[in-house]
C-alpha positions as CSV (number, residue, x, y, z in Angstrom):
1,M,-0.1,-0.2,-0.3
2,G,3.0,2.6,0.8
3,K,4.4,2.0,-2.7
4,L,0.8,2.8,-4.0
5,W,0.4,5.4,-2.8
6,N,3.7,6.9,-2.6
7,K,3.5,7.0,-6.1
8,Y,0.4,8.0,-7.3
9,S,-1.2,10.8,-4.0
10,Y,-1.3,13.5,-6.4
11,A,-4.2,11.7,-8.1
12,I,-5.5,10.3,-5.2
13,I,-6.1,13.1,-4.1
14,L,-7.5,14.6,-6.8
15,V,-9.8,12.2,-7.4
16,V,-11.4,12.8,-3.8
17,L,-11.5,16.7,-3.8
18,S,-13.1,16.6,-7.5
19,I,-16.0,13.7,-5.3
20,L,-16.2,16.2,-2.7
21,A,-16.8,19.3,-5.0
22,S,-19.3,17.7,-7.6
23,I,-21.3,15.9,-4.7
24,I,-21.4,19.7,-2.5
25,L,-22.5,21.5,-6.1
26,V,-25.1,18.6,-6.3
27,I,-25.8,19.3,-3.2
28,S,-25.8,23.9,-3.4
29,N,-28.0,23.5,-7.0
30,G,-30.2,21.3,-6.2
31,N,-33.9,22.6,-5.5
32,S,-35.2,22.9,-2.4
33,V,-38.5,21.8,-1.8
34,E,-40.7,24.7,-0.9
35,E,-38.9,26.4,-4.8
36,K,-39.9,22.8,-6.0
37,Y,-42.9,21.9,-4.9
38,M,-46.3,23.6,-4.4
39,S,-48.2,24.7,-0.5
40,V,-51.5,24.0,0.3
41,T,-53.4,25.0,3.6
42,I,-55.2,22.0,5.6
43,H,-58.7,22.6,5.3
44,E,-61.2,21.0,8.7
45,G,-61.4,17.4,7.9
46,E,-59.5,17.2,4.9
47,T,-56.8,14.3,4.6
48,L,-54.3,13.5,2.6
49,W,-56.4,11.1,0.5
50,D,-58.2,14.4,-0.2
51,L,-55.7,15.9,-1.6
52,C,-54.8,13.1,-4.0
53,K,-57.8,12.5,-4.9
54,D,-58.1,16.5,-5.4
55,Y,-55.0,16.8,-7.4
56,A,-55.1,13.8,-9.1
57,D,-54.8,15.6,-12.5
58,K,-51.1,16.6,-10.9
59,H,-49.0,14.2,-10.9
60,S,-47.9,10.6,-11.9
61,L,-48.5,8.7,-8.0
62,S,-50.1,6.5,-7.3
63,E,-52.2,7.7,-3.7
64,T,-50.4,5.2,-1.9
65,E,-46.7,7.0,-3.1
66,F,-48.0,10.2,-3.1
67,V,-49.8,10.2,0.2
68,S,-45.4,8.8,1.6
69,W,-44.3,11.6,-0.2
70,V,-45.7,13.7,1.1
71,E,-46.3,11.7,5.1
72,E,-42.1,12.1,4.3
73,M,-41.2,15.2,3.0
74,N,-44.0,16.9,5.9
75,D,-42.1,14.8,8.4
76,I,-46.2,13.7,8.9
77,N,-46.3,10.8,11.4
78,G,-49.0,8.5,10.1
79,N,-52.3,11.2,9.0
80,V,-53.0,12.8,11.1
81,L,-53.2,16.6,9.8
82,L,-54.2,20.0,11.6
83,A,-57.3,22.5,10.2
84,G,-54.4,25.6,8.7
85,D,-51.0,23.1,8.8
86,Q,-49.4,24.4,5.3
87,I,-48.2,21.2,3.6
88,Y,-46.1,20.5,0.7
89,I,-47.2,18.4,-2.4
90,P,-45.5,16.1,-5.1
91,V,-47.7,19.5,-7.7
92,E,-45.0,20.6,-9.3
93,L,-44.2,25.1,-8.9
94,N,-44.4,26.1,-13.1
95,D,-46.7,28.1,-15.2
96,S,-49.6,25.0,-15.7
97,T,-49.7,23.7,-12.1
98,I,-50.8,27.4,-10.6
99,T,-54.0,27.7,-9.8
100,E,-56.8,28.0,-7.0
101,L,-59.4,25.7,-5.9
102,A,-61.6,26.9,-3.6
103,S,-62.3,25.8,0.4
104,K,-64.5,23.1,0.8
C-alpha cells in the first residue's frame, strides 16, 4: 500500500477532492422542496387522501405513493393533519399547475 500511495498520492487526492466538490455542487444547486413543489393549506376534516384526489390530474403518483411522499417530505407521522397546517405536495410549480381551488 505504501508504494501505491507514494506513486499515486497526488492523483488519489485529486480524485477525492473532485468527488467532494461534485457532491457539494449538486447539494447546493438542488432546488429545495419549497422552491419546487406546491404548498397547500389544510382545511377542517381534509386528509392526505382527499388532497391526492383533488390534485390527481397534476401528478403521476399512485394514491399510496402520493401519501407516502407527503408524509416523508413534511415529516408527518400517520395521517394526522390539523386545519391551517401548510404542507408541500408533489405537484411541481410551473405556470400551468398553479391554480386556485375553492375552499370546502
